[in-house]
C-alpha positions in Angstrom: 203.3 135.5 144.6 202.0 138.7 145.9 199.0 139.5 148.1 197.6 142.4 150.1 197.4 142.4 153.9 197.6 144.5 157.0 200.4 144.3 159.5 198.7 144.8 162.8 201.0 145.3 165.9 199.7 144.4 169.3 198.8 147.8 170.5 195.7 150.0 170.4 196.1 153.6 169.2 194.2 156.2 171.2 190.7 156.7 169.9 191.0 153.8 167.4 188.5 151.0 167.4 191.2 148.6 166.1 194.6 147.5 167.4 197.4 149.0 165.4 195.3 151.5 163.5 197.0 154.8 164.2 194.7 157.0 162.1 191.4 156.5 160.4 191.4 155.3 156.8 190.4 158.2 154.5 187.6 156.0 153.1 186.3 154.9 156.5 186.6 151.4 157.8 184.0 149.9 155.4 186.5 147.5 153.9 188.7 146.9 156.9 192.2 148.0 157.8 194.4 149.9 155.3 196.6 147.3 153.6 199.8 147.0 151.6 201.3 144.6 149.1 203.5 141.7 150.3 205.5 139.2 148.4 206.1 135.5 149.4 207.9 132.7 147.7 205.8 129.7 146.6 208.1 127.7 148.9 206.6 129.5 151.9 209.2 132.0 152.9 208.4 134.9 155.3 206.3 137.6 153.6 208.2 140.7 152.5 206.4 144.0 152.5 206.7 145.7 149.1 204.7 148.9 149.6 203.8 151.4 152.3 200.6 152.7 150.8 197.9 152.0 153.4 195.4 151.5 150.5 191.9 150.2 150.5 192.0 146.6 149.1 195.1 146.9 146.8 195.3 144.2 144.1 198.8 143.5 142.6 199.0 142.6 138.9 202.4 141.2 137.7 203.9 141.9 134.3 204.5 138.9 132.1 208.2 139.0 132.6 207.8 139.4 136.4 210.0 142.5 136.6 207.2 145.0 137.5 203.7 145.1 138.9 200.7 147.4 138.9 198.6 147.9 142.1 194.9 148.7 141.6 193.8 150.4 144.8 190.6 152.2 145.6 192.4 155.6 145.9 194.9 155.2 143.0 196.6 152.9 140.6 200.4 152.5 141.0 203.3 150.9 139.3 206.5 149.5 140.9 209.5 147.2 140.3 209.1 143.6 141.5 211.0 144.5 144.7 208.7 147.4 145.5 211.2 150.1 144.4 210.4 152.9 142.0 206.8 153.1 143.1 204.9 155.7 141.2 201.2 156.7 141.0 199.7 156.3 137.6 196.3 157.8 138.1 193.7 158.8 140.6 191.1 157.6 141.5 191.8 153.9 141.4 189.4 151.1 141.1 188.2 147.9 142.8 188.7 144.3 141.8 191.2 142.3 139.8 192.7 142.7 136.4 195.1 141.3 133.9 198.4 142.9 132.7 199.1 141.8 129.1 202.1 143.0 127.2 
């Protein structure tokens, strides 16, 4: 299972209104902190960070065979292997919302 989230350390960057936000999000803070994609087992293992994109609301979409995923972010759409390797940008700009990867 994959989800997007923000890792927020317990510090406040100078000039930042939020703890852990070192630089302003290019799109502003309208949607919250910049986030990345994490993977967690359905058995509840510790989440593993798969990307370092700092995207606005990234949505991961798994391939049918589970070997790759696409990330629909506000700034771009990306593709990566299931372990987060071989991350590549497919196009700019991205989009907002969910999706379905078929075939």
